[in-house]
C-alpha positions in Angstrom: 28.9 -2.5 16.4 26.3 -3.1 19.4 24.2 -5.0 17.1 27.0 -7.1 15.9 28.4 -8.0 19.7 24.8 -8.7 20.5 24.0 -11.1 17.4 27.7 -12.5 17.5 28.1 -13.8 20.7 31.7 -14.4 19.9 31.1 -16.5 16.8 32.6 -13.9 14.4 35.2 -10.8 14.6 34.1 -7.5 13.6 36.4 -5.6 10.6 35.9 -2.3 10.4 36.9 -0.8 6.7 37.6 2.6 5.8 40.3 4.9 4.4 42.8 6.1 6.5 42.4 9.3 9.0 38.7 8.9 9.2 38.4 8.0 13.2 38.3 3.8 12.9 40.7 3.6 15.8 39.0 6.2 18.1 35.6 5.1 17.7 36.3 1.3 18.1 38.4 2.2 21.2 35.6 4.1 22.5 33.1 1.3 22.1 35.3 -1.2 23.9 35.8 1.2 26.9 31.9 1.4 27.1 31.0 -2.3 26.2 33.6 -4.2 28.0 35.2 -4.7 31.1 38.3 -4.7 29.9 40.3 -4.3 26.5 43.7 -4.5 24.7 44.2 -2.4 21.8 47.3 -3.9 19.6 48.5 -1.2 17.3 50.4 -3.0 14.6 51.9 0.1 13.4 53.7 0.2 16.7 53.5 -3.3 18.0 56.9 -4.9 18.3 58.1 -7.6 16.6 57.8 -10.0 19.5 54.1 -9.0 19.5 53.8 -9.6 15.5 55.8 -13.1 15.6 52.9 -14.2 18.4 50.9 -14.8 15.2 53.2 -17.0 13.7 52.5 -20.2 16.0 48.8 -20.5 17.1 49.6 -23.9 19.0 49.7 -22.6 22.2 46.7 -19.8 22.4 47.2 -19.5 26.6 51.0 -18.6 26.0 49.5 -15.7 23.5 47.3 -14.4 25.7 49.5 -14.4 28.7 51.9 -12.5 26.8 49.8 -9.9 25.4 48.1 -9.3 29.1 51.5 -8.7 30.5 52.8 -6.5 28.1 49.8 -4.2 27.7 49.2 -4.5 31.6 45.5 -5.8 30.9 43.8 -8.3 32.9 41.6 -10.1 30.1 38.3 -11.7 31.4 36.4 -14.6 29.6 33.8 -13.4 27.4 33.8 -9.8 28.9 36.8 -8.6 27.2 37.6 -7.6 23.5 40.9 -7.5 21.8 41.4 -4.9 19.1 43.8 -5.5 16.1 44.4 -1.9 15.0 45.7 -1.5 11.1 45.7 -5.2 11.3 46.6 -5.2 7.5 50.3 -4.3 8.8 50.5 -7.6 10.3 48.6 -10.2 7.5 49.0 -13.2 10.2 47.2 -11.9 13.1 44.3 -11.3 10.6 44.5 -15.1 9.4 44.8 -16.1 13.1 41.1 -14.7 13.7 39.6 -18.1 12.5 41.3 -19.9 15.6 41.0 -17.0 18.0 37.4 -16.6 17.3 37.2 -20.5 17.8 38.7 -20.5 20.9 35.7 -18.5 22.2 37.6 -16.6 25.1 37.5 -13.2 24.1 35.6 -10.4 21.2 37.9 -9.4 18.4 37.8 -6.4 16.4 39.8 -5.5 13.6 40.3 -2.1 12.0 42.1 -1.8 8.7 42.9 0.6 5.9 43.5 -0.1 2.1 42.6 -3.5 4.2 41.7 -5.8 1.0 44.7 -5.3 -1.5 46.1 -7.9 -2.8 49.6 -7.1 -1.2 48.6 -7.3 1.9 46.3 -10.7 1.6 48.3 -12.7 -1.0 50.1 -15.2 1.5 47.6 -15.6 4.0 44.1 -17.3 4.2 40.9 -14.6 4.7 38.9 -16.0 7.6 35.4 -16.2 6.9 34.8 -15.7 10.5 34.8 -11.9 9.6 31.6 -9.3 9.6 32.5 -6.3 7.5 31.2 -3.1 8.5 32.0 -0.2 6.6 33.1 3.4 7.8 33.0 6.8 6.4 34.0 10.3 7.1 32.0 11.8 9.2 28.3 12.7 7.8 26.6 16.2 7.6 24.6 15.6 10.5 27.6 14.1 12.5 29.5 17.4 11.4 26.5 19.3 12.8 26.7 17.3 16.0 30.6 18.4 16.2 29.6 21.7 16.0 26.9 21.6 19.2 23.9 21.6 16.5 21.6 18.7 17.1 18.7 20.4 15.7 19.3 20.8 12.2 19.0 17.5 10.7 15.5 16.6 12.6 14.2 19.9 11.4 15.1 19.2 7.8 13.7 15.7 7.9 10.2 17.3 9.4 10.3 19.7 6.4 10.8 16.8 4.2 8.0 14.7 5.1 5.9 17.3 5.4 7.3 18.3 1.9 7.3 22.0 2.8 9.9 24.8 1.8 12.1 25.9 4.2 11.1 29.3 3.6 14.0 32.2 2.6 15.8 33.0 5.8 16.1 29.2 7.2 17.2 28.0 3.6 19.5 31.1 3.6 21.2 29.5 7.2 20.9 26.0 6.0 22.6 26.6 2.9 25.5 28.1 4.7 25.9 26.0 7.2 26.2 23.1 4.3 28.4 25.5 2.6 30.9 24.9 5.5 30.6 21.1 5.6 31.7 21.4 2.1 34.9 23.7 2.9 36.0 21.5 6.2 34.7 18.1 5.3 34.2 15.2 7.7 37.6 13.8 8.3 38.0 14.0 12.1 41.3 16.0 12.1 40.2 18.9 10.0 36.9 19.5 11.8 38.8 19.0 15.5 41.1 22.0 13.6 38.2 24.1 12.7 36.5 23.7 16.1 40.0 24.8 17.8 40.8 27.7 15.5 37.9 28.8 13.8 41.1 29.0 11.0 40.1 27.5 7.6 43.6 27.9 6.2 44.6 25.6 9.4 41.9 23.1 8.1 43.2 23.4 4.5 46.7 22.7 6.0 45.5 19.4 7.8 43.5 18.5 4.4 46.6 18.7 2.3 48.7 16.4 5.0 46.1 13.9 4.6 45.8 13.7 0.7 49.6 13.8 0.7 49.2 10.6 3.2 46.7 9.2 0.7 48.9 9.7 -2.4 52.4 8.1 -0.4 50.2 5.1 0.0 49.3 4.8 -3.7 52.9 5.3 -4.5 53.6 2.3 -2.4 51.4 0.3 -4.4 52.4 1.9 -7.5 55.9 3.2 -7.9 55.3 4.6 -11.4 52.9 7.6 -9.8 50.3 6.5 -12.2 47.6 5.4 -9.4 48.4 8.6 -7.4 48.1 11.0 -10.3 44.7 9.3 -10.9 43.6 10.1 -7.6 44.8 13.7 -7.7 43.3 14.4 -11.0 39.8 13.8 -9.6 38.3 17.3 -9.7 39.9 18.1 -13.3 38.1 15.2 -14.5 34.9 16.3 -12.9 35.4 19.7 -14.1 35.7 18.6 -17.9 31.7 17.4 -17.7 32.6 14.3 -19.7 30.9 11.3 -19.5 33.1 9.2 -17.8 36.3 9.5 -15.9 39.5 8.9 -18.6 42.4 8.0 -16.8 44.5 7.9 -20.1 43.9 11.5 -20.0 46.0 11.9 -17.0 48.2 9.2 -16.9 48.7 8.1 -20.8 47.6 4.7 -22.5 47.5 2.0 -20.3 45.7 -1.7 -20.8 42.1 -2.3 -19.7 43.6 -4.7 -17.4 46.1 -2.4 -15.6 43.1 0.4 -15.8 40.7 -2.0 -14.2 43.5 -2.9 -11.5 44.0 0.9 -10.8 40.4 1.2 -10.0 40.0 -1.5 -8.3 42.5 -0.7 -6.0 41.2 3.2 -5.7 37.8 1.9 -4.7 39.2 -0.6 -2.0 41.4 2.1 -0.5 38.0 3.7 0.3 39.8 7.2 -0.6 37.1 7.2 -3.7 33.3 6.8 -4.4 32.9 5.2 -7.8 29.7 5.7 -9.6 29.4 3.1 -12.3 27.5 3.5 -15.8 24.4 1.0 -16.2 23.6 0.5 -20.1 20.2 -0.4 -19.0 18.7 1.4 -16.2 16.3 -0.9 -14.4 15.8 -1.6 -10.3 18.5 -4.4 -10.9 21.0 -2.0 -12.0 23.8 -4.5 -11.5 22.7 -6.8 -14.1 23.6 -4.0 -16.7 26.5 -2.6 -15.0 29.4 -1.2 -17.5 32.9 -1.5 -15.3 34.6 0.3 -18.0 32.6 3.5 -17.8 32.7 5.0 -14.5 33.3 8.1 -12.6 35.5 9.0 -9.3 34.5 10.8 -6.5 36.8 11.6 -3.5 35.4 10.1 -0.3 35.2 13.2 1.1 34.4 16.8 -0.2 36.2 18.7 2.5 39.6 16.5 0.7 37.9 17.6 -2.9 37.8 21.2 -2.4 41.6 21.2 -1.4 42.6 19.0 -4.5 40.4 21.1 -6.9 43.0 24.0 -5.6 45.9 22.2 -5.3 48.0 23.9 -7.5 48.3 27.1 -4.8 50.8 26.7 -1.7 47.8 26.6 0.0 43.9 27.5 -0.4 43.6 31.3 0.3 41.2 32.1 3.2 39.7 34.5 0.2 38.7 31.3 -1.6 37.3 29.5 1.3 35.4 33.3 2.2 33.6 33.5 -1.3 32.8 29.5 -1.4 31.4 29.7 2.1 29.4 32.9 0.6 28.4 31.4 -2.6 30.1 34.2 -4.3 33.0 32.4 -5.9 32.6 32.9 -9.8 33.9 29.3 -11.1 31.1 27.0 -12.2 31.2 24.5 -9.1 29.0 21.8 -10.2 31.2 19.2 -9.9 31.9 20.3 -6.5 28.2 19.7 -5.5 28.3 16.1 -7.5 31.0 15.3 -5.5 29.0 16.1 -2.4 26.0 14.5 -3.6 27.8 11.1 -4.3 29.2 11.4 -0.4 26.0 12.0 0.9 24.6 9.1 -1.1 27.4 6.5 0.0 26.8 7.6 3.6 23.3 6.8 3.4 24.0 3.5 2.2 23.5 4.0 -1.7 25.9 2.6 -4.6 26.5 4.5 -7.1 25.1 4.6 -10.7 24.4 7.0 -13.6 23.5 7.0 -17.2 24.3 8.7 -20.5 22.8 8.3 -24.0 23.6 9.8 -27.0 21.0 13.2 -27.8 22.7 14.0 -31.3 25.9 13.2 -33.0 28.0 15.8 -30.6 25.9 15.7 -27.5 24.5 13.6 -24.6 22.2 13.4 -22.1 23.4 12.3 -18.3 21.5 11.3 -15.5 23.8 12.1 -12.6 22.9 9.4 -10.2 20.0 6.5 -9.7 18.6 4.9 -6.8 16.7 1.7 -7.0 13.6 2.1 -4.7 11.0 -1.0 -4.8 10.3 -1.6 -8.4 10.9 1.6 -9.2 14.2 3.6 -10.2 14.8 7.3 -8.8 16.7 9.4 -11.3 18.6 12.7 -9.6 20.0 15.4 -11.8 22.8 17.9 -10.1 22.9 21.4 -10.2 25.1 24.1 -8.5 22.8 26.7 -9.7 19.4 28.0 -8.4 18.2 27.4 -12.1 15.3 24.9 -12.3 15.6 23.5 -16.0 16.1 19.7 -16.4 16.0 18.8 -19.7 18.2 15.7 -19.1 16.2 14.7 -16.7 12.7 14.8 -18.5 14.5 13.0 -21.4 15.5 10.1 -19.3 11.8 10.0 -17.9 10.5 10.2 -20.8 12.4 7.3 -22.4 12.2 5.2 -19.5 8.7 6.4 -18.3 7.6 3.0 -17.2 10.3 2.4 -14.9 10.3 5.5 -13.2 9.2 6.3 -9.5 9.8 9.8 -8.1 12.3 12.0 -9.9 14.5 14.8 -8.1 16.3 18.0 -9.1 18.8 18.3 -6.5 19.7 22.4 -6.6 20.6 25.5 -4.6 17.1 26.7 -4.0 14.4 25.8 -1.6 12.1 22.7 -1.6 9.4 22.7 -4.5 7.5 21.1 -6.7 7.9 21.3 -10.7 5.0 19.2 -12.3 6.4 15.4 -11.6 9.8 16.7 -10.3 10.9 17.5 -7.2 13.1 20.3 -6.7 15.3 19.4 -3.7 17.6 21.6 -1.9 21.1 19.6 -1.3 20.9 20.4 2.6 17.7 17.8 2.2 19.3 15.3 0.1 20.4 13.1 3.0 16.5 12.7 4.0 16.1 11.1 0.2 19.3 9.2 0.6 18.2 7.3 3.5 14.5 6.4 2.2 14.2 3.1 1.2 
């Protein structure tokens, strides 16, 4: 955001996109307090009809600015103030007005939005080309540790990673337990605050359930049949089946290819999910062989994913959380770790790709994630256990040997090397995701 302000010099507005309840409004307002002499925050969820009506007629910008200053009791200063349009999708005309407000040049403008690009909210307006968009995500693992007062863990993990040294038994156990706590709480600020103030995981789960219901309600507004909401709520169930792609018809019945594509597009635009697309011919230009009809869906926050996975209970009893935290739950949790890896890679700025191919008539090989690094591809296999076998990874690297750079098995043990494969503890994955 600071870079945008310095580089833009008022020539563009900033649009901060992201899922609901990840703290967009909070962080934008904090930025405004620290970087400007004054600011006005117009929350379009609460703004009066009179405020919204200001943007119907842009012939007299002086009148608009005077009204806003009077209404919000804030004095704006030329090139030293910012106007924030919070939840701007609730007032499409305000978003359209950005073109003319930026051209006027008196103030800076920051927009925040959820489900911002969905056609229902923008079909009748001209999207301004003067917008610079940035994505915001739930708190990543390092930010979660900061919230707990720990600014040491991630720098230390990076040091061990750079030196390619294992943590050692005691340090690994601590790092692994810390990571499982992040899996359970997640990165939604409300859930993190609830954990910090109560240390009660049942209370945390209650907060997360409210957020999941909020997302489901949003999806029901977009699709009154409930199919879109059910596709989101069924993410853990579909991942747990270990299928090579998400098959929405198994959840909501048959639908046309165009309807399915529309649903997946809307889920992606909501930022409530992360989508991994299949690449038919893995190479550094993975977008060239992207298969839009084959994909996997992950929850954008693994804390919400855990709650979704145990949605059938009135609440996720503390005993489940305690067993997960101590790594003693008997259920196969590979799909939970896969969701965590997806979230970590996205938070580090990576797009998600995967690849499958037939092993025989009834079975297939799969590489869980593929990264592009330089002129090589980096395959990643994910295991929830400490088992170091990696048949699919080996088969992939043999099939595409000339294209392979580094190769990684992400698993639940300490860092070590197995021939050409690096066995990477999940807690170190952010270090890999940050590398370019």
